ZAMARGU-4260 file (C-alpha; in steps of 0.2 Angstrom, whole numbers, plus 5000, padded with zeros to 4 digits):
<rodrens>
0) 5242/5489/5619 | 5258/5486/5609 | 5261/5484/5591 | 5261/5465/5589 | 5253/5459/5573
5) 5242/5444/5569 | 5258/5435/5562 | 5265/5435/5580 | 5251/5425/5587 | 5253/5406/5583
10) 5237/5395/5582 | 5234/5377/5578 | 5235/5373/5559 | 5218/5368/5552 | 5218/5351/5559
15) 5202/5345/5550 | 5207/5351/5533 | 5203/5339/5519 | 5205/5341/5500 | 5194/5331/5487
20) 5188/5333/5469 | 5178/5349/5465 | 5160/5345/5460 | 5154/5344/5442 | 5142/5358/5443
25) 5137/5374/5453 | 5122/5377/5463 | 5108/5364/5461 | 5100/5356/5476 | 5116/5355/5487
30) 5117/5374/5486 | 5099/5375/5493 | 5103/5363/5507 | 5119/5373/5512 | 5109/5389/5512
35) 5095/5383/5522 | 5106/5374/5534 | 5115/5390/5539 | 5099/5400/5538 | 5091/5389/5551
40) 5106/5388/5562 | 5107/5407/5563 | 5089/5412/5563 | 5078/5397/5567 | 5065/5389/5555
45) 5051/5402/5556 | 5062/5418/5556 | 5073/5411/5541 | 5057/5407/5531 | 5049/5424/5534
50) 5066/5433/5531 | 5072/5425/5515 | 5055/5427/5506 | 5057/5446/5507 | 5075/5446/5500
55) 5076/5456/5484 | 5057/5458/5483 | 5049/5474/5478 | 5041/5476/5495 | 5056/5468/5504
60) 5074/5472/5507 | 5089/5472/5495 | 5101/5458/5499 | 5116/5464/5509 | 5128/5453/5498
65) 5132/5456/5480 | 5126/5470/5468 | 5119/5459/5454 | 5103/5467/5448 | 5086/5461/5451
70) 5076/5455/5436 | 5059/5464/5432 | 5050/5448/5435 | 5057/5443/5452 | 5054/5425/5458
75) 5047/5420/5475 | 5065/5415/5480 | 5075/5429/5473 | 5092/5425/5482 | 5107/5413/5480
80) 5116/5402/5492 | 5128/5416/5497 | 5114/5429/5498 | 5105/5418/5510 | 5121/5417/5520
85) 5123/5436/5520 | 5105/5438/5526 | 5108/5424/5540 | 5124/5433/5546 | 5114/5449/5548
90) 5098/5442/5554 | 5106/5430/5566 | 5098/5428/5584 | 5115/5427/5592 | 5121/5443/5601
95) 5137/5450/5607 | 5134/5459/5623 | 5144/5469/5635 | 5147/5453/5645 | 5156/5446/5630
100) 5169/5461/5630 | 5171/5459/5649 | 5176/5441/5646 | 5187/5444/5631 | 5202/5456/5631
105) 5207/5465/5615 | 5222/5455/5614 | 5212/5439/5615 | 5200/5445/5601 | 5216/5449/5591
110) 5221/5431/5591 | 5204/5425/5585 | 5200/5422/5567 | 5187/5433/5558 | 5176/5417/5556
115) 5175/5415/5574 | 5173/5434/5578 | 5158/5435/5565 | 5150/5419/5572 | 5147/5427/5589
120) 5132/5437/5583 | 5126/5455/5582 | 5133/5469/5592 | 5121/5477/5604 | 5129/5491/5613
125) 5141/5505/5610 | 5158/5500/5617 | 5173/5511/5621 | 5192/5506/5624 | 5199/5520/5635
130) 5217/5524/5633 | 5228/5511/5641 | 5214/5499/5644 | 5214/5481/5638 | 5196/5478/5637
135) 5181/5487/5628 | 5168/5494/5641 | 5150/5499/5638 | 5146/5517/5635 | 5130/5527/5631
140) 5126/5533/5614 | 5128/5551/5620 | 5145/5547/5628 | 5151/5538/5613 | 5147/5551/5600
145) 5154/5565/5612 | 5170/5555/5612 | 5171/5555/5594 | 5165/5573/5592 | 5178/5579/5604
150) 5192/5571/5595 | 5187/5578/5578 | 5185/5596/5585 | 5202/5594/5593 | 5211/5591/5577
155) 5223/5604/5570 | 5217/5601/5553 | 5201/5591/5546 | 5213/5582/5535 | 5220/5573/5550
160) 5204/5562/5550 | 5200/5548/5538 | 5182/5543/5535 | 5181/5526/5527 | 5165/5518/5519
165) 5159/5500/5515 | 5149/5496/5500 | 5134/5491/5510 | 5130/5508/5516 | 5113/5515/5508
170) 5112/5530/5497 | 5104/5540/5511 | 5118/5536/5523 | 5132/5538/5510 | 5125/5555/5505
175) 5124/5562/5523 | 5141/5555/5527 | 5150/5564/5513 | 5140/5579/5517 | 5146/5579/5535
180) 5164/5575/5530 | 5164/5589/5517 | 5156/5602/5529 | 5169/5597/5541 | 5182/5601/5529
185) 5190/5586/5520 | 5189/5575/5505 | 5197/5560/5515 | 5183/5548/5509 | 5192/5532/5505
190) 5180/5517/5501 | 5181/5499/5496 | 5180/5504/5478 | 5198/5509/5480 | 5203/5491/5482
195) 5192/5483/5469 | 5185/5492/5454 | 5194/5508/5455 | 5204/5503/5440 | 5188/5500/5430
200) 5182/5517/5435 | 5199/5525/5429 | 5199/5516/5413 | 5181/5519/5408 | 5180/5537/5413
205) 5195/5541/5402 | 5189/5530/5387 | 5169/5531/5387 | 5166/5546/5399 | 5158/5536/5413
210) 5166/5525/5426 | 5152/5512/5426 | 5146/5498/5415 | 5134/5502/5400 | 5124/5486/5400
215) 5107/5480/5407 | 5101/5463/5411 | 5091/5464/5395 | 5108/5467/5385 | 5115/5451/5393
220) 5100/5441/5388 | 5101/5448/5370 | 5120/5447/5368 | 5127/5435/5355 | 5144/5434/5364
225) 5147/5436/5382 | 5166/5436/5387 | 5169/5433/5406 | 5187/5438/5411 | 5194/5437/5428
230) 5178/5433/5437 | 5170/5418/5447 | 5152/5421/5446 | 5147/5405/5456 | 5155/5411/5472
235) 5155/5430/5470 | 5139/5434/5460 | 5129/5418/5460 | 5113/5425/5453 | 5123/5430/5438
240) 5122/5412/5433 | 5104/5413/5430 | 5106/5427/5418 | 5120/5418/5409 | 5109/5402/5408
245) 5095/5412/5400 | 5107/5420/5387 | 5114/5403/5384 | 5097/5395/5380 | 5094/5409/5368
250) 5109/5405/5358 | 5123/5416/5366 | 5141/5410/5366 | 5150/5411/5382 | 5169/5412/5384
255) 5178/5411/5401 | 5195/5418/5403 | 5203/5414/5419 | 5219/5406/5427 | 5208/5395/5437
260) 5194/5383/5430 | 5178/5389/5439 | 5164/5376/5441 | 5150/5389/5438 | 5157/5393/5421
265) 5156/5374/5416 | 5139/5368/5422 | 5125/5377/5431 | 5110/5369/5439 | 5096/5382/5443
270) 5087/5374/5458 | 5071/5384/5454 | 5069/5374/5437 | 5065/5356/5434 | 5081/5355/5423
275) 5091/5361/5437 | 5084/5348/5450 | 5082/5332/5440 | 5091/5337/5423 | 5109/5340/5418
280) 5107/5359/5420 | 5115/5371/5408 | 5133/5369/5400 | 5139/5387/5401 | 5156/5391/5393
285) 5159/5386/5375 | 5177/5390/5377 | 5189/5391/5392 | 5205/5401/5390 | 5217/5397/5404
290) 5226/5414/5404 | 5242/5417/5413 | 5239/5430/5427 | 5240/5447/5421 | 5240/5441/5403
295) 5223/5448/5398 | 5231/5464/5392 | 5241/5454/5379 | 5226/5444/5375 | 5215/5459/5371
300) 5229/5467/5361 | 5230/5451/5351 | 5212/5451/5348 | 5212/5469/5342 | 5226/5465/5330
305) 5217/5451/5322 | 5200/5461/5321 | 5210/5474/5311 | 5216/5461/5299 | 5198/5456/5296
310) 5192/5472/5288 | 5174/5467/5288 | 5173/5465/5307 | 5176/5484/5310 | 5161/5495/5312
315) 5169/5510/5302 | 5153/5520/5303 | 5154/5520/5322 | 5172/5522/5323 | 5171/5538/5312
320) 5156/5545/5320 | 5159/5542/5338 | 5178/5539/5342 | 5195/5547/5342 | 5212/5540/5342
325) 5208/5526/5330 | 5223/5529/5318 | 5236/5529/5332 | 5228/5513/5339 | 5227/5504/5322
330) 5246/5508/5319 | 5251/5502/5336 | 5241/5485/5333 | 5246/5483/5315 | 5259/5470/5320
335) 5261/5458/5334 | 5275/5449/5343 | 5267/5432/5343 | 5281/5423/5354 | 5279/5437/5367
340) 5260/5437/5366 | 5260/5418/5369 | 5272/5420/5384 | 5262/5434/5392 | 5245/5425/5390
345) 5251/5407/5392 | 5239/5403/5377 | 5243/5396/5360 | 5241/5406/5344 | 5227/5395/5339
350) 5217/5398/5355 | 5219/5417/5353 | 5214/5416/5335 | 5199/5406/5341 | 5194/5420/5353
355) 5196/5433/5339 | 5184/5423/5328 | 5171/5423/5341 | 5171/5442/5341 | 5171/5442/5322
360) 5156/5430/5322 | 5146/5441/5335 | 5135/5455/5331 | 5133/5460/5349 | 5146/5457/5362
365) 5147/5460/5381 | 5163/5459/5391 | 5161/5456/5410 | 5176/5456/5422 | 5179/5458/5440
370) 5195/5458/5451 | 5205/5447/5440 | 5207/5462/5429 | 5207/5476/5441 | 5221/5471/5454
375) 5237/5472/5444 | 5250/5485/5442 | 5244/5487/5423 | 5225/5485/5426 | 5220/5502/5419
380) 5229/5499/5402 | 5222/5481/5403 | 5204/5487/5404 | 5208/5501/5391 | 5212/5486/5379
385) 5195/5478/5383 | 5187/5495/5378 | 5197/5496/5362 | 5191/5479/5356 | 5173/5483/5359
390) 5175/5500/5351 | 5182/5492/5335 | 5165/5483/5332 | 5154/5497/5339 | 5149/5487/5354
395) 5146/5502/5365 | 5128/5509/5365 | 5121/5494/5355 | 5108/5483/5362 | 5115/5466/5368
400) 5133/5474/5369 | 5144/5484/5381 | 5156/5484/5396 | 5150/5475/5412 | 5162/5478/5427
405) 5153/5467/5440 | 5153/5475/5456 | 5154/5467/5473 | 5145/5474/5488 | 5127/5478/5485
410) 5128/5497/5485 | 5147/5500/5482 | 5142/5509/5465 | 5128/5519/5474 | 5141/5525/5487
415) 5152/5533/5473 | 5136/5540/5465 | 5132/5549/5481 | 5149/5557/5483 | 5159/5544/5492
420) 5175/5548/5483 | 5192/5556/5488 | 5193/5565/5471 | 5176/5573/5468 | 5171/5581/5452
425) 5169/5600/5452 | 5151/5599/5446 | 5146/5588/5461 | 5154/5600/5473 | 5147/5615/5465
430) 5129/5607/5466 | 5132/5602/5484 | 5138/5619/5489 | 5123/5627/5481 | 5111/5616/5490
435) 5118/5618/5507 | 5125/5636/5506 | 5143/5629/5510 | 5160/5628/5503 | 5167/5611/5501
440) 5185/5608/5501 | 5193/5606/5483 | 5209/5597/5487 | 5209/5579/5484 | 5208/5567/5499
445) 5216/5551/5503 | 5212/5534/5495 | 5214/5518/5505 | 5232/5515/5502 | 5237/5533/5505
450) 5226/5533/5521 | 5236/5519/5528 | 5252/5528/5523 | 5245/5544/5532 | 5243/5534/5549
455) 5259/5525/5547 | 5268/5542/5545 | 5258/5550/5559 | 5249/5563/5547 | 5232/5556/5552
460) 5225/5554/5569 | 5207/5548/5568 | 5200/5534/5558 | 5181/5532/5556 | 5175/5516/5547
465) 5156/5516/5541 | 5154/5497/5539 | 5167/5485/5532 | 5182/5477/5539 | 5196/5489/5535
470) 5211/5480/5542 | 5206/5463/5534 | 5202/5471/5517 | 5218/5481/5515 | 5235/5475/5509
475) 5251/5473/5519 | 5242/5467/5535 | 5257/5470/5547 | 5260/5487/5541 | 5241/5491/5541
480) 5239/5485/5559 | 5254/5495/5565 | 5248/5510/5556 | 5230/5510/5563 | 5237/5506/5581
485) 5246/5523/5580 | 5229/5533/5578 | 5223/5543/5592 | 5205/5536/5590 | 5199/5522/5579
490) 5180/5520/5576 | 5170/5507/5568 | 5151/5508/5564 | 5147/5489/5562 | 5133/5476/5564
495) 5145/5462/5568 | 5162/5459/5576 | 5177/5458/5564 | 5196/5458/5565 | 5197/5477/5563
500) 5189/5479/5581 | 5204/5471/5588 | 5216/5483/5580 | 5214/5499/5591 | 5221/5516/5592
505) 5225/5525/5608 | 5206/5525/5611 | 5193/5515/5601 | 5175/5515/5598 | 5163/5501/5592
510) 5146/5509/5587 | 5133/5495/5583 | 5120/5499/5569 | 5105/5493/5561 | 5106/5480/5547
515) 5097/5482/5531 | 5085/5468/5536 | 5079/5478/5551 | 5065/5491/5553 | 5072/5509/5554
520) 5059/5519/5564 | 5062/5537/5566 | 5051/5552/5572 | 5041/5552/5556 | 5039/5533/5556
525) 5047/5519/5547 | 5060/5523/5534 | 5065/5515/5518 | 5083/5517/5510 | 5089/5515/5492
530) 5103/5506/5483 | 5111/5506/5466 | 5115/5490/5458 | 5129/5485/5446 | 5119/5491/5431
535) 5114/5508/5438 | 5096/5503/5443 | 5091/5512/5459 | 5077/5504/5470 | 5070/5504/5487
540) 5074/5493/5502 | 5062/5491/5516 | 5069/5483/5532 | 5056/5472/5541 | 5064/5463/5556
545) 5064/5469/5574 | 5081/5478/5578 | 5094/5466/5585 | 5094/5477/5601 | 5084/5491/5609
550) 5091/5508/5605 | 5101/5503/5590 | 5104/5518/5578 | 5104/5518/5560 | 5119/5524/5550
555) 5110/5539/5545 | 5106/5543/5563 | 5124/5540/5569 | 5130/5552/5556 | 5117/5565/5559
560) 5119/5565/5578 | 5138/5566/5576 | 5137/5580/5564 | 5125/5589/5576 | 5139/5589/5589
565) 5153/5593/5578 | 5145/5606/5566 | 5131/5614/5576 | 5133/5630/5566 | 5134/5623/5549
570) 5116/5628/5544 | 5111/5610/5540 | 5096/5603/5548 | 5104/5587/5554 | 5089/5583/5566
575) 5077/5585/5551 | 5088/5574/5540 | 5088/5560/5553 | 5070/5561/5556 | 5064/5559/5538
580) 5075/5551/5525 | 5063/5559/5511 | 5072/5575/5515 | 5088/5567/5511 | 5082/5561/5495
585) 5075/5578/5491 | 5093/5585/5493 | 5100/5571/5482 | 5088/5575/5469 | 5095/5593/5468
590) 5113/5588/5469 | 5115/5572/5459 | 5110/5571/5440 | 5098/5558/5436 | 5088/5558/5452
595) 5074/5569/5446 | 5057/5564/5455 | 5067/5553/5466 | 5053/5549/5478 | 5040/5545/5465
600) 5051/5534/5454 | 5057/5523/5469 | 5039/5517/5470 | 5039/5510/5453 | 5042/5491/5452
605) 5061/5488/5450 | 5065/5506/5453 | 5073/5517/5439 | 5089/5517/5429 | 5101/5531/5430
610) 5106/5539/5414 | 5122/5534/5405 | 5128/5545/5391 | 5139/5530/5384 | 5123/5520/5382
615) 5116/5533/5371 | 5133/5535/5362 | 5136/5552/5370 | 5153/5551/5378 | 5158/5563/5391
620) 5177/5562/5387 | 5190/5576/5383 | 5185/5574/5365 | 5167/5571/5367 | 5170/5554/5358
625) 5175/5537/5364 | 5193/5536/5365 | 5204/5523/5358 | 5221/5521/5367 | 5238/5515/5364
630) 5245/5505/5379 | 5263/5498/5381 | 5262/5479/5384 | 5266/5474/5402 | 5271/5456/5405
635) 5273/5451/5423 | 5291/5444/5425 | 5293/5430/5436 | 5310/5424/5441 | 5315/5406/5440
640) 5309/5396/5455 | 5294/5408/5459 | 5276/5409/5455 | 5263/5423/5452 | 5250/5422/5466
645) 5233/5429/5465 | 5222/5431/5481 | 5205/5424/5479 | 5189/5421/5489 | 5183/5404/5495
650) 5165/5399/5492 | 5161/5401/5510 | 5165/5420/5511 | 5160/5436/5504 | 5174/5449/5503
655) 5181/5448/5521 | 5165/5440/5529 | 5169/5422/5532 | 5153/5411/5533 | 5162/5395/5535
660) 5178/5385/5531 | 5173/5376/5515 | 5177/5380/5497 | 5164/5368/5490 | 5168/5372/5471
665) 5186/5368/5474 | 5184/5353/5484 | 5192/5360/5500 | 5184/5357/5517 | 5187/5364/5534
670) 5202/5375/5531 | 5208/5390/5523 | 5227/5390/5524 | 5230/5382/5507 | 5239/5387/5491
675) 5233/5380/5474 | 5248/5376/5462 | 5249/5367/5446 | 5255/5349/5448 | 5269/5352/5435
680) 5275/5368/5444 | 5275/5358/5460 | 5286/5345/5453 | 5298/5358/5446 | 5299/5367/5462
685) 5302/5351/5472 | 5286/5350/5482 | 5272/5338/5482 | 5253/5339/5486 | 5250/5340/5504
690) 5267/5348/5509 | 5267/5362/5521 | 5275/5378/5515 | 5278/5396/5519 | 5273/5409/5506
695) 5286/5422/5503 | 5282/5437/5492 | 5296/5447/5484 | 5294/5464/5478 | 5306/5479/5473
700) 5300/5497/5472 | 5305/5508/5458 | 5321/5516/5461 | 5326/5503/5475 | 5341/5492/5474
705) 5335/5478/5485 | 5320/5467/5487 | 5306/5468/5500 | 5299/5451/5507 | 5283/5447/5516
710) 5280/5430/5524 | 5264/5420/5527 | 5267/5404/5536 | 5261/5386/5536 | 5250/5384/5521
715) 5246/5367/5514 | 5250/5364/5496 | 5235/5358/5485 | 5239/5352/5467 | 5227/5361/5457
720) 5224/5364/5438 | 5228/5382/5438 | 5238/5390/5424 | 5256/5386/5423 | 5267/5398/5433
725) 5252/5404/5444 | 5246/5400/5461 | 5230/5405/5471 | 5227/5407/5490 | 5213/5415/5500
730) 5212/5432/5507 | 5213/5440/5520 | 5225/5426/5525 | 5237/5431/5511 | 5235/5450/5511
735) 5251/5451/5522 | 5260/5446/5506 | 5254/5462/5496 | 5266/5476/5499 | 5257/5493/5503
740) 5267/5501/5489 | 5263/5488/5475 | 5248/5496/5467 | 5240/5499/5450 | 5246/5514/5440
745) 5233/5528/5440 | 5220/5519/5451 | 5232/5515/5466 | 5223/5499/5468 | 5233/5485/5478
750) 5240/5473/5465 | 5233/5458/5474 | 5232/5447/5458 | 5250/5448/5453 | 5261/5444/5469
755) 5278/5436/5465 | 5281/5422/5478 | 5292/5408/5481 | 5288/5392/5492 | 5299/5387/5506
760) 5297/5372/5518 | 5286/5377/5532 | 5296/5386/5546 | 5284/5382/5560 | 5271/5369/5565
765) 5259/5382/5569 | 5251/5396/5560 | 5240/5412/5563 | 5222/5408/5563 | 5216/5421/5550
</rodrens>
């Protein structure tokens, strides 16, 4: 197969696309109707009812969607609209059989959208693309695993293999996966954290000694001020709205900071309350600050400056006892360039002073954020400034206060806890080595961006993806597709078809696996798995449905069977680990701090919380104190005639999984190739609502004397009240515009929220269907 990219395959433009007014509120009865409609279509009435009533229940399974925590008093219907869609996608009765692959060539699959691919159903059989073939063909499990094992054993160096992981992988599967990879001899363990919250982890580890949030649900309910920056809860973490509504009704002030007005932060109707069904719901945000993309750093620097001017607002006892670097920070923030701050933020001085007053008036503040803060070149210093402001008032380790990076996939945080990390800490490796009498590699491995570079430069030969949709999740689509197509072997462990399966190396494998909703029967009986949510709570998940096909292997079984073939003399009982997940948890208990009495504690309702020194004001930093930092202000320069683009999700998707073609909360129906632009910007640029344009990104690498350009063709312009000078469009369609080398300093996360683009009249009447 050649190296054509998705951009080379024209498809009809979204012919049924329509644009209307966004609704006045989020959730409510319409959300219930949409959730049930998809659930019944995918599962049927009886199966849908039985399945949904076990989502996020103590004796049920963890939602395969977002990582928002479960409350201690779970409701009978403890799921949101998008959670129901995630369950329906996995528990669907539709099947993708070998006959499907016989009918559809790889090239034909490559021309299909991810929405179409995902809607075909569950994978049932291991499939192999032999070298030179244009179709996948069925293969036995033994043959498939032997193919992969033979490729791995034939490598000149273990570092020529890359082992990617999605955030849906359970703790048990993640632990055996990283164990196998390190026993094999590499730390090449990139994961989806590299593309979302890596900037959070980098900034928080440096400043408070732990790369996770410090708050609990109870803290949010007790907070006096909740600041939500760069996040759209209604689409990405809908159950968060119930928590915010409870906080609001207890008197909390909520401030939304976002370039886009988000419906869920205006009005929320909880469909499980009378007020949410027949009443007006809950008015959420007290203030909406429409910040310019990337301007959050300047905003929090300004808030810090204003707090320092208000001496009584500083918690001097906390600062003296628990922090370092205050004097340098205070000196740096003693003055402020207000014109520059207003230009960077797009806000007025009065708006910024109003936010500072909210901090002054609050005795307990939580700051929540998501990818709106983490996917810029200056994301790490931006998040450091959030921490600076919280430290000034002692809002770390206080009830109702703290940092709250809101994670995406349901176990993305747990995967990192289990050792899925290309830069593992020495204490973790030492404990792993003691437990298994092995010697783990110490050299840091490849993150996502560097893994793509390695395949591009022929330094990597085998790609193994444990879940996820690597090609669609990553930046610079054409470069990524070409890089993966040069691999000797690409392997995807998946429940459903996605676009990555159509981007193949010389050989390729698809290994179908059990979903979280399904029973996992091993030789010792039914198995349970565990997950960790966004707030460090670990709890059990019990699959209940009959597997989608006979003979499906769990992720744990696939890893252990592969390891048994590749490392038969490693001295690790792979057969025993596959047969009884309690043995895996026993090893986790010995290797990972905080998992003492693991087996016993997961039987407790709601599970247990992992320890966090920062919550107890014990900071595992270089100084053993929380660290104030001084950060040079970064302002995104946008040339005349250009806009700053952020890639975003629609309401009908979760990460790269496209449930449908509607974005209910933005008024967009039956189409995804749209770009949202402020009407005043459109007028200045000479375009109008409804025009069709190409999006051209412009980027210059440090040290280069010429611009690089990327093009995404045929987008419909939508006049939308986003911040001036800013635009938004959906990923993965616009990932092609994000250069591989445009990444955040320190974290190396793709800078998908600060892409400089210009609009050009559409060069074609057709567009790729992605």
